[in-house]
N, C-alpha and C positions, 0 to 999 in steps of 0.2 A: 676545821681550825688550823692555822698553819703552826708549825712546831720546827724545832731544830734540836740536834744531838749536841749535848754537851761533852766535856773531856771524859766523864766517866761512862759515856755511851747511853745516858738516860735522856728521854724526850722532855723537852722544855716548851711547854705551850706558850703562844704568843697572842696577842689580840690581833695583830697584822703581821703580814710577811714583809720581805724587804721593800717590795714595789709599793705596798700599802703605807709602809712608815714614811718613804720618799714623798709620796702623794699628800700626805697628811701634813708633813712640813712644808710642802710647797703651798698647800692652801693656806696655812698660818702666815707664810712669808708674804703670799699675795695680799691677804687682808692687812698685814702690818704696812705694806707699802701703799695700799688705798688709803688707810688711816692717815698715814704720813702726808701724803699729797693733800688729802681733804683738809688736814690741819693747817697746812702751810697756805692753802688758799684761803682759808678762814681768817688766819693769822695776818696775812697781807691786806686784808679788806676790814680790818679791825684797828680802831684807834685806841691803843693800849693805855694812852694817858687817862682817858675818860674811864677805862676799866679799873686802873690803879685808883683813880678818884672817886669811885662809885661809893665805898663804905662812908666817906664824908658826906657825900651828897644825899645818901639814904638817911643818914642820921639827921641831917639839916632838914629834910623834908619831914622826917618823922617827928622832930621837935616842933615844927610849924603846924602839923597836923593834930597834935594833941594839946590840950583836950578837944574832942570834937564839939562842934557848935550845935548843941543839943535844941536851941530853940529853931533851929532850920527844919527840924523834923516834921513840922506844921505843913511845909511845902511838899513833903514826900508821900502823903498818903494817897493821892491820885496817881502819881507816877508807879508806885508800887502796885496798885491796884490794876492799872493798864497792863503791868508786866504779868500779872497772874491770869489777865483775861487772855493776853496773847498766847500764852502758854496753854491754857485750857482750852480755848476755842480752836486754836491751831491744831492740837492734838486731836480734838474731835473731828475736825474737817479732814485732817489726815487719814484718820481711821476708816471714815466713810468713803474715801477714795482707794484706800489701800486694800480694803476687803475684796472687791472684784478683781483688782490686780493680782491679788495673791491667788484667787482661784484660777486665774488665767496662767499664771506663772507655774503653779503645782502640775506635775506631770500626770497624776490621776484624776484631775479636775478640768483641765484646760480643753476648751472645746476645739483647739487645733494647735498640733506641736508644730506645724510648719509655719503658721503665720501668728496666732494669738500668743503663744509661749514667748518666742522671740521678741515680740513687741512690748510684753510685760516686763520681761527681764531687762529690757532696753531702758523702760521707765524707771524701774528700781535702780539700775546702776547709775543713771543720770542724775536722778534726784538725790543719791546718796553722795555722788562723787563731789559735788559742790556744796561748801560751808553755808550755813543760814546766814552768816554775815555778808557773804558774797551776794546771795539771793536778796537780802535786804538792800544792799546797795544798788542793785540793778533794779529793784521794784521801786525803789524810791524815785529813781530816774524815770520809771514808767507810770506810776499812779501817784506820786508825789510824797511828800514826808508826812509821817504820822502812824498812828497804830495800825492801820489798815495794811500797809506795806509791810510791817512787822508779822501781822497775822498770816499774810500770804506765804511769807519767807519761811516761818516754822512750819506752815502746813507741807509746803513743797519739799523741805528738807526732812520732814518726818515720814513722807509716803515710802519711800524706799526702805527705811528702816523697818517700819511696821510690816510692810508687805513681804520684805525678805524672810523675817522671822516667822510670818503667818503662813506662808506657802510652805515653808519647811515643815511646820507642824502638820499642815494638811497632808503633806507627803509620807508623814510617819503615822497616820491613823491606823487603826486595825481595820484591815480590809473585810474581815469576817463579818462584821456587823453591816457593812455596805452590801455584802453578798447576800446576807440574810433578808434584807429589806428588798433587794431585787428579786430574790426567790420568790417572795410572797406577792409579786406583781406591782411592786411600788413604782411609781413613776420616777423620773430624774428629779423633780422638784421634792418628792417625798424622801428620796434617798439623801438629798442635800439637807434637808431640814431633821430628819430623824437619825440619819446615819453619820453624817460628817459633822454637823454643827454642833451637836453635844459632845463630840470628842476634842474639838478645837476650842470650845469656849472658855476653859480654864487658861489655856495659853493665850488667848484672844484678851482676857481681862488682864493677865500680868504683862502682856506688851503694851497694853495702853497705860496702865499705871507707871511702868518704867520709862516709856517715852515721855510722859508728862512730866516726870521727875527731871529727865534730861532736859525738856523745853524750858522749865523754869530757869535753869542756869543759862542757856543760850538766849532767852528772851531779856535777861538782864544786860547784855551788851549790845543789842539791836540799836539802841538809842544813840550808840556812838556814830552811827551812819544816817541818823534822822528818822529811824522806823519806830519811835515812841518807846515808851516805858522809861524805867528809872534810869536807863543808861543816857537818857537825853539830858537828865538833871547832872549825871556825872560829867558829861562832855562839857556842859555849860561851866561847871565848877573848876574842871580842869583848865579851861581855856582863860579864866580869870585868876588863877592859880590860889583859889580858895581852898587851902589844904584842910582847914577844919571841917569844911562841908564835905570834901571829899571823903575823909575819914568816917564821917556820920553815913554817908551813902554807902560806903563799903560795908560798914557794920549792918546797915539795914538789908543789905543784899544777902550777907551772910546768914542773919536771922531767917529771911524768906526762904534760902536754900536748905537751912537745917530743917525748918518746919516741913517743907515739901519733902525732904528726905524721910522724915519721920512718919508723915502720912503715908507716903509711897510704902514704907517698910511695913506699916501696919496693915495696909490694903493686901498687899503681896501676901503677909502672913496668914490673913484671913482667907484669901484664896487658895492658897496651898494648902 
């Protein structure tokens, strides 16, 4: 650790020497300059009149949205049911596809580190890098609007998430159990069933429930691009400025998300 000698001849310990302090200040100065330039770019492209007027507009919309139009709730049963189906079925299909991809991506189970593993990692990265709303927008153009497009969008988006967490769990298994089964003459399939699967099963269940919880949130907005669910009702109400309906839809979405979070927490607690 660097030090210097004070006037009394004693050593004074420092966190950094002179060059380290100069480098630290240079990094802080660089960060401040980048922040200033970024803020100026944002400021130049912002209409500040609307920002200053935002509290008044928000208060006006809030006044129009309350109280909610409670009688409209009879038309939200099917859309919220479609949303839950999109989240649930999308998660199931994603898990079915994510399991073999995860085994291909894990270093200790991949059939080929030269071909299979890079391909699996490419699938994981590509499906995770695009938001489900973008997938839905593309799929609406391909398969048409409706719940099916939303279902595929949620499935594709979830593959990378589930496969990444699962292949990391596979790589962290206790190899001694696997070696014990191999030592008794077990086949590759028996090693998989009795040595690997029991170790990753709790992680798999936790990943499934966690992703389902996330998909409930994501599926509520897919209707904004025509992919079905309660988001479609929200978009229709926004288009006609029916603010009491909008507030009711937001309340229903909130209740659905809270219920999903409650169920997810209970299931994860039971698994762990």
